[in-house]
N, C-alpha and C positions, 0 to 999 in steps of 0.2 A: 782790339790792341786797343787797353784803354791806355795805355804811356804814349807819351805823343815826345816821340826822339827829333821830332826840327823843334829844338830850344836848344839853347847854353844846357854845356857845349858841345851835344854833337850835332846840330844843327842838318840832322837825312832831312832832305828836300826832297826824297826821290820821289817821281811822279811816272807813273807808268804812260800816259798822255803823251809823255817825249819824243816815249819809243826806244830812249838808251837800254839796250844790251849786254853793253859791256864799258871798262874804263880805263881807259887807255895812258898807261905807264908813259912820263917821257922822261929820258936822259937829260939832266940838268936842270931839270924841275922839283920843286919839293912836290912831298907828296903831303896832301892834304889829310887830317884827321875823318872831313866830317867825308872823302873820299873814298878811305880805308872804311869810314859803316855803312857810306850808299852801296858800296862791293859787295855787304853781305844783305844788303835790303832787296838790292837786286836778285841775286841766288836762291834768295827766298821766299822771294813774288814768284822765282818760276818752277820753284817747289809746291806752291800755295795753289798754282793751277791744273798742276796737277796730281796733284791733292784733291782736293775738289772736282777734278775729274770722276775719281776712284772710290773715293770715300764720302757716304754723312757727315757734316760736324761729330762729334761728340763719340764716333763710332770705335769699337777695341780694334784695334792692329792686329795684337798679337798680345800671349797671355790673358791675363786678366780674367782668369777663371775666381767664381764668384760661390760661396756659403751664405744661407739665410738660415738660421738658428732660431726658433719660438719655444724652444726648450730648455731652455737655461733659467741660472739664478741670478740674481743680485743678490749684495750681499753689503750692507752698509757699514763705515769700520769708525769706528773713532778716530780721530785728527791725532790724535797720540797715541803712545806705547814707552811706558817705564820712564816719561817727563823726554821722551825724544817725540820730536815732528813726525811724523809718518810719509814717507816718499814714496806715492804708489807707483810708480815707474818702476822700484826695484821687485816687484811684484807680478809685473806681467811676467805671461807665460812662464808661470810658473807652480808647482804642485804644494800647497796649502796643508796642511794636518790638525785639523783640532784638539786639540791638547786635552781638554775633554771629554769629547764624543768621540775620538779617532779617526772621525771621519775624514776622508779622501776628498780635493779636488783640485781641477787644474784651475787655475785663474787666468782666462780667453780677453779679457780684457780690465785695466786696471784704472779704473777714472777719477781726478782730481777733485778736488773740494773746491765747488761752485758758492754763489752767494745763497742760492735757495736748496741744494740738494750736499748731502755727507760723501765722503770718501766713497766710490765706491765700485766694490768688485764681480764682476758677473764670468760666475764659474759651473761647469759641469761636473756633476758628481764622479767618480771613480772605485769609491770603497766607503766600505766603515757607514753607510748609513748619512746621517744627515748633524752638518753643525747646528749646537744649540746658542740661542740668545744668549750675548756677555760674557762668551767663549773664548780665547785667547784662539790668536792660528799661529803656525810657525812655517818653513819654508822649508822643503821637505831638504839643502842642504841645512838646516838652520841658524841661519844665517840674522833671516830679516824676520820678527810677529808686530805681533797689530791683533788690533781689540774689537770684534763684530759688539756692534750695538745691542743694547736693553730693549728698545721697543719696536717692534715689529720690523726687524731688521728684514726680513727676507720676505723676497716680489716674486714673480714672473719675469722674466725682460726675453728681448730679441735682442740679439745682433747679426752683422751684417759683416760678410767679410770679401775681401777683393787681393789675391794674386796678384803680384808686382806683372808691370804690361806694357806695353805702347798704345797710346790713342792720339789720335786723329782730332787734334782741335786749333780751330781757326787757324787752321793752313798749317803747320806744326805737331811733327812727329812726336808725343811725349810724352816722357818713361814715368809712371808713378809705383811707384815702393808697396809694397805690400803691405795691406792698411786693414783695419779692423773698425768698426763704430757700434754702438750701443742703438738702437733703432729706438729704445725703447728703456730706461732702465728699470722702471717699475712697475710696466704693466705689458704684458703679449695679446690686447686684445683693439689697441689701436693703430691708427691707419699712418704711415708716413711714410713721403717720396727720401729714397736714400741714393744720393750722388755723390758728384764730384764738384767741389769751388774750384774756380782757376781762379788760382793768387798770382799775379802776377808782377814782381820787382826789380830794381836793380842793388846791384850787389858790389861795393867797392872792398878795395884792401882793409878797411877799417871794420869790416865785416868778416872779413872770410882772409887770413892771412897768405890762404895760400897763391892771391892773387897779385901776391908783390914779386919783384923781379928778383930771378934765383940765377943770375947768369954765377954765379961766384961759388953758386953750390947750398948759397943759403939766402933767408929773406935779405933783401934790401929794403930797409923802410925808406932811401931816400929815393925810391923808382918804386912807388904803387901802381904802375900800368896801369892798364885799361880797364874799366869799369865790365861786368856782366850784367844781360839781361837773362832776366832766370824767370820759367814758367812752370807753377808749381802743384801741381791736383791734388787737394785735400779730400778725404771720404768726411760726409757730413753725412745730418739725416733732421730733416723738416717737417713742420705740419704741412699737409697739403696746402692749404690756404695762401701759405705764405710762400712769399714773392721775392726769388733773390739773385743780384744780377750775377751773371755769368758762373751758374751753377747748374750743371746736365745731369739730367737725370739718368741714373742704371738700373734701378729698381725701384719701384713701388708698391708698399703694402697695405693693404686695405684689411682691417678689423683683424688682426694678426695673423692675417695668410699672406704667401709673396702673389700679387696678383697679375704684377709686368716683372719681367729679367730682362734687359736686355744684354743679352750677354753674347749676338751674337754679329755679328762683321755686316756692317748695311752697306752698299754700294750705293755710288753716286748715281753717275749717267751711264756708270756700267753696268748697276743694278735694273736701270730704266731699259735699257739694251735686252739683257733676258728676263725682265719684265713682260715684255711686247711678245718674244718671241715666246716666250709661255704661253704665254695668252692663245696667240695667231694657233699656235699647236692643240689647244688643251682645252682651250675656254675659264671661265670660270669652275672650281672645283672643289670636293672635301677630302681630304685624307681622312680625316677623324670627326665625323658626323657631331655637330651641337647639341647635344638631348635637352629638352626641354620641359620645364617643370611647370606646371600651372595652380599655386601654394595659394592658403589664404594667407593674411595678413599678416607676413611674420614679424610681430614686434612686441615687445615686453606689454607696452596696451593695444591687441588690436583694433585697426578701426574696422567696422561694416561696409566700409564704402573703397575701401581700397582692395587691392591684391597684389601679389607680390609673383613674378617670373624667377627663375631660377635657370637658371645658363649653367651646364656642364663646360666640363672642357673638353676641348678641340680644334683643329686645325683645318684651314684649307685656303688656296688660294683666288683672290679677287683681284681682275683684270691682272692677273703674271705676281701679285707681291705674296709673298708668305705672312698669311694672319693666323694667331695663336693665340690659346688663353689658357694660360697652365692654374687656372683656380676657379673654382664656383662662382659666378657673378649673380646679383642682385640687385632687379629693376623693379623698383617700388610705381603701384599705376592706378588711377583712380577705378572705377568699377564703373558700369556704363547707370546712370542713373536720370542725366537728361535724353528727355526724347525729342522729337520734330514731327512733326505732321507732312505728312505728303497726299498728293490728290494725282487723282485722274492717271496710275500708275499701273501697267500693262504686263502681263503675266503672260510670258510665251509659254501654250501648248507644242505637241506631237505627240503625236497616237503612231506614230512607226512606219512598218511599210505600207504601201500602197500601189494601187494597179488600179491603171485607166479601161473601162469598160465598153461597149455598146452594145447594142442589139437588146438592154436590157428588159424581160418581158416578163409574163405567166403562163405556165407551161397548161393548167386546166381551172374551167372556171372558179371560184373562193378558195384558191389558192392567193399566194402572197409574197412579197416581193425581201430580200434578203431581210434574216430576221438577225439583228443587229445588240449587243450587248451591252450592257451599261457595267461600269467597273461593279455593279451591287448586283449582279444578275449570276445565280447561283448556278455554277459551270453544270451540275445535274439536269441542269431544267435548258443549258442552250446548247443549240442543235449546233452541227455544224453542217461545211456547205462543201463542195464537192470539187474537187481540180482534176477537170479531164485533162486528156491530149486527145484532143477530139471527141470519140463515144466512150473511150474508157479511161476510168477513174485511177487517179495516181497519185493522190491524197488527198487534203482533206485541210480544211480552218475555220477561221469563225469569220465572221463579218463585225468591226468595230464601228465603222460609221459609214455612209456613201453618199455623197452629196454631186451635184449639176456643177457640169463644167460649164458644157456650148451644146450648140445646136437645135433641133425645133424641136424638140420633146416627141414626136412622133416617130415610128419607122427605126430604124437601125442609123439616124443621123447623132441622134443624143449620145452626149459621153457623160459619165460618172467616175465618178474616182470612187474606189471599194478599200477602205482601210481593214488591212487583214493582220490576225492575231494569231497563236495558235498554230502553228502551219508547218505539218508533219505528210511525210512520203514516202512512197513505198520503195525497198531496199530499190536503188539503182534508177530513180527518179529525182528529178529536180525541177525548177520552175522557170529553166529556160524550153523546158517539153511543153506546157502547159498551154492549153487555147481557149477556155472554156472554165464560168466558174459557175456551179448553180446546184440544186438539187430536186428532189419531184416536183418544188412546185416553181420552183422559176430556175431563169439561165439568163447569161451575159458570155457576151466574146471580147477575147482579149485585145483591147484598142491596140491602134497601131503606135501610136504615143508608150503603148509598154513593151514595142519591141525594137530589137538591136537594128542601129540603123548607122549605116557610114555611108560616106561622101552620098546622101537623098535617098541609101537606097535604102528599103527595107525587109529585114533578114525572117526568119519566121522564131527565133528566140526571145519569148520572152523574159522582161526584166522585171524584177522589184523596185519599185520607188521609194526614198526614202531610208531614212535609218533603221537596225532592229530598234522595237519598239523600248525605247526608255520606262516602262511602266507609265501609270496613270496618275502619281502621286509628282504633280510640279514643283519643283521648287522657288518661291520666293525670291523677285529682285535683288531682295535685302535680306544676309543671314539673321540678324537679329531683328525681330518686329515685338513691339509689344504687343499689340493689337492690333487686328485690319479693322477697327469701326474710328468713328472719327472724334473729333477734341471733343465732343457732346458723348461720346458713349454711342452713338447709331451706326447700323449695322448700312455701310453705306458703296458693300460691295455690291461686283455685278459678274456675269457671265451669259456665256451665249450654249445653249443646249438642241440637240436635235431630240426631240422623241415622238413617237410612235403613236398612234389614234386611232380608234377605230372611229369610223363615222357613218349612218346611214343617208342615206340619198332620199330625199319625196320632191315630187317635180323639177326635177335637175339642182336641186337647194341643199344644201345641208348647213348648220352652223359649228362653232367648237368654240367653247366660252372656257377662257384660262383661268386659274384661281388665281386669288390677290396676292401682288407681289410678280407673277410672268407677266410680261409683253408679249405682244407679235414686236417684228422686225419692221414697222410701216405703220402710219394709220392714215385712216381713209380709203380708198380707192387705190391698190400698190399698181403698181408701174410692172412692166413685163421682166422687168430686172430682178423689181423685186419678190414676185413669185415667185421665177424661178428659181432665186439664189434661195431660198427660204420654205416652201413647199414645193413636193414632191405625193401625186394624189395616184394613188393606183385606180389603174382602168380592170373591175373584176370579170374582165370576160379572158375569153381563153387566148392563150398567143397574144396579147396585147401588150404594149409599152403604157410606159406612166403616160395619164392625158397631157393633150399640148396645154400648156400655158400662156403661148402666144399665138395662139390664132383667132381672135376675138369672141370666141364663144365661152371664155373660163371669165370670169370676174369675183376677185377677192377685195370686199370690203370690211375696214377694221373699223369700230368703233368703242365706245369707251360710255361707261354709266356714270355715276354720282359717286358708288366707291371705288372708280377706279380699275374696275373690273371689264376687260375688255373681250369683245366677242368676233371671229371675222366669220362672216355669212360670206360662202362660198356657190356658187351660179355656173353651170356648165350643163354645156348638150352632149357630152361624153357618156356624161352618164344620169338616168334618165332616175330609176330606182334604184333601191338595193344599200347591201354594207361592205363595205372596201376600209383600206388602210391610208392612212395618210403621216409623212412623216414632213414635222413642222420644226424649224428652227425658230427658239424662242428667245428672249431676256428675260436671267431670272435674276433679279434687282433685291440688292436689301437682303442680301443671301448671308444667315447666318450658320456660326460656327457649330462644328458636330463638338457637343460633352456629351463624357461617357461615368457613369457611376461603377463604381466596380461592387461586385451583388455577390454575395453568400454562393458556399457551395451548392452541388447539387449532385446527385447521381445516377448513371441509367445501368442499368443491367443489360448485360448480351446471355439472351436464354440461345444458346447453341454455342458459338467459337468465334472467338475474334479470330483473325487473320493472321495466319501462325508460317504465309510466306516469309521469306528475308524481303523487308520494303515494303510491303503491302500493306496499305492503308485501311484502318475501320472510320469511319464517319460518325462524328455523335450531333451533328442536325441540330449545332448549335454554332453559334459567330462571336468573337473576340473571346476565344479560351485564353484565359491568362494563366492558370496552373491546375494543374493537374496531382491530388494530393496521393491517391494510391489508386493501383490495379488488383484487383482482386480474385483469385481461383478458387472457386466455390466447389468443384467438382460437381456433383450431381446434384447436390440439394439447394433448391431457390432460394436465393438468400432476403426475397425485396419485401418478406412479410416481419423479419427479424431486424432489417435494416431501419425501416421507415419508425423508428421509436428510438430507435439507437443511434441514431446520424447527426451527429456537429455541423451544425451547415456555418457554421463561423469557422470553425477550425478543418473542417471536413474528416477526423477522427469519427472513428467507427467504432462502438464497443460491440468486442466480439463475445461478452460473456453468455453463458446462457446459450449463443448461439450449435444450431443441433448438428453441425458441419463443420469441416473445416474450412478454416481462410486464409491463405496463403496470397503476401503478399507478391506479383509479377510485375511489378512499376517499371525495373531495370529492366525488362525485355524490349521497353518500347518509350520513342519517344515522341513527346507534342508538335504535332504539326494544324497550325492555329488558323490554318486554309485560307493565309492572307499572301501574298504577293504582287510585284509590282504591277499586277495584268487585271490582278482580278479578287473580289473579296469575300470568300467561301467559308461554306462550314468549317470547324474545325474535326482533328481527327488525332488516330492514334496511329503511328507508323512501328513496325514489325524489327525492331534492331538485328533477330536474332532467326536463326529458322525455327521453329518450334514445336511439340508437338502438340495435336490440340489440346483445345483447351474448354471442357463444359461449361459450366456457368461462371458466366465472366462478372464481375461487377467493379464498375469503373465511376 
């Protein structure tokens, strides 16, 4: 409250800290004017406290419906007509008619002359076209007339109107009459605040003669009576950056669009309680989601280093409070142009499902252990392992990778972890029934670590460890990476890989030399742990596990030459001579990125027929297929000779002019399968979309 009542002549010194709640008048004692004033203040204080508990300051309590119009027109009016000064208020809310054009319009707001602007009418046309510059207009009842200016008299405008209502302002319930304000008289693209200016004043009988004593039925100028404290709400429009005391925002217009409309009653402590209960019951949620668009910089002078985010209207509840936007909002942001260098950053990898096995051994002399497959191994060149229930095959799988876990490395004591993929079962079978994995060359038993255990008791059901494979394309630890090279543009990426090598022993010794850029894990004479964790050497004899790397008869020594090429020398008494396989975990240093260039179109002739079974795939024996231009059925005529000189490798178009047969494009019956999945990087092919009749000569 801006007005101080604790001054002459009111001396209202009410102090809530004293705890006075009633003024008790006594017979025989004069009633003080101060006491009567303070009585009102006590009552108002109680109303304030209750109102503050229920309502947020400035909120609507009753009525106060509002309308925003950004399609109205402003008309500049001359100050005089026929020598008489124009009174704008006489035109407010009237219908005016153009005396030349015949156009009709409603004057929604008539604004008086200011230092910078002429008299201005805010109008909305109702009939007869539009007014003309310089013509006279007259109210529909013929009472008042005015002249439109000649120079640039018409402009788009914005008008905001509020119905009469009651608003909670500074602890008081204040009535406001219906009002309208020109948000902007001469444009409908500006940004403004619309709200109430709280105007406090003291009114005496000199201002309002209704305050004079009317005890005799007429105003008694000798008895002026008490003054009045008045609170009025004046609807105004202001620039967004302009600060005005005692201003209560009602609405906000951004670039000519209504962005915020505070039309709902906002509750205070009651609102907090409702929000708490809503959040406890439902949490945060959306009622109407906010669609988001990422756009190039939206500006008359676009900046390539910036972009614009557009948020469409939506509604939700956050911590129980309603949050709603009613117009599209735009946010201008800088594009990422500054980079930061991060070193020694790890990327996590997961190979999916795995199982623990023991008793890993080769069945027959000359066989091999699990045939592991890299992501770039063609599926057609990959063998599957069998899943056994005792001695019965109940399914198949492929082996991605296997690694020593613990044990001595001899007999059935050594444990290995096998990573499996492409797991398939016969009807009615599941992994819980699997007791053994292998094929004609090798076998391994499911270890107890991969069996169901309860209270220390192991049951027969086998369990797959790990999650289903997410694929072999691994996400980097940051979404936005410019390069994996260092600040000097050198490749410094490093990863570990298990590779399979075929080696020959002579006199119990063999050597393995890695190419430049690859290194062993460890240098010099390797420890038992380094050998177990990074080397698996197959014993080529029948029914034997991998050789024992910890029995003291096997040594591995790693040396480096001057050109940074490493060689491992393996000496063992377990293998005197012969060829065997070993799996070695190595470091791949300074790994380079893979880049590929788009190559020219090629063609392939199928002599016979493409697959006619629905979903059947025909292998094209090529990888990285990007596009198929056409698939032609040439009947019984072989097109090879004709196509050779009539094929455009740039467009994939074939000139069939002069061809001895017919060529029908049947590409719509097929879809490209590029052969690339999360698990394997294979050859591409074409997949039949429909069940087809046999196709004879096919050119693709």
